[in-house]
C-alpha positions, -999 to +999 in steps of 0.1 A: -355-349+147-367-332+180-404-317+180-393-283+173-375-292+140-408-310+131-429-281+138-409-259+117-409-283+090-449-285+090-449-249+092-429-243+061-450-269+044-420-292+033-437-324+046-472-320+036-474-340+008-485-315-016-465-303-046-474-274-068-482-285-104-450-287-127-472-283-157-465-250-178-488-232-198-481-240-236-483-202-244-487-170-222-515-150-226-512-113-231-530-091-204-554-064-217-568-040-195-600-019-202-598+019-204-622+021-172-597-001-153-568+018-164-584+051-153-593+034-119-559+028-113-545+062-123-572+076-099-561+050-070-525+060-078-534+095-076-549+092-041-521+073-031-494+098-037-499+114+001-485+085+020-451+068+008-451+036-001-486+031-011-482+032-046-462+001-044-484-014-023-514-006-050-491-021-078-484-052-056-519-056-048-531-055-088-501-073-102-492-043-122-456-029-133-446+009-126-442+010-164-480+001-167-488+031-143-462+056-164-475+044-197-509+053-184-504+086-170-486+099-202-513+086-225-536+104-198-515+136-199-512+138-238-551+136-241-554+101-252-584+087-237-588+063-266-550+056-262-561+038-226-581+012-246-562-019-254-548-018-293-543-047-316-511-058-322-491-062-354-488-041-388-521-015-390-542-020-416-535-001-450-570+002-466-556+014-499-528-017-502-559-039-494-579-024-525-549-023-550-542-062-540-577-067-546-577-048-578-548-070-591-562-102-582-596-093-601-573-080-629-554-111-635-590-130-633-601-108-660-571-113-681-577-152-678-610-150-690-603-128-720-574-149-731-601-180-730-624-161-747-601-153-774-591-191-779-626-199-782-631-171-809-599-183-830-609-221-825-646-213-840-630-196-868-610-223-878-636-247-875-660-222-897-630-222-924-624-260-925-661-265-927-669-236-954-690-218-932-692-180-941-695-163-909-721-129-917-706-099-905-731-074-890-737-046-909-727-011-892-765-002-883-775-038-873-763-060-844 
């Protein structure tokens, strides 16, 4: 191996004995951007429009895709400043459905309690009948 080849290898870093860490992150994390950061990027992109290639440099420097920029611009044009804030993923919470679900559970619980109370009353009636105890019925005006 000549000195020239050895210099090329050492410049490329092939023989330095350092390898990149092969460990893969178990779960990728979604990037979230604040509304102020999005606003700043849009302002910088507007400033970069005078010179060709500057928007690409901005996107590379910030680690963004052009789709980020177009989406944020559409949101800004539509007047959705609140739309620039990160949104929660998944189904939207339906308050009525949650309330209906809660009422159904409560209804089931109350039905079980009623059935249990009716069983107890039936057992008391049978026991009083067996023992020969007469149950006094309250008069209309009394409790």
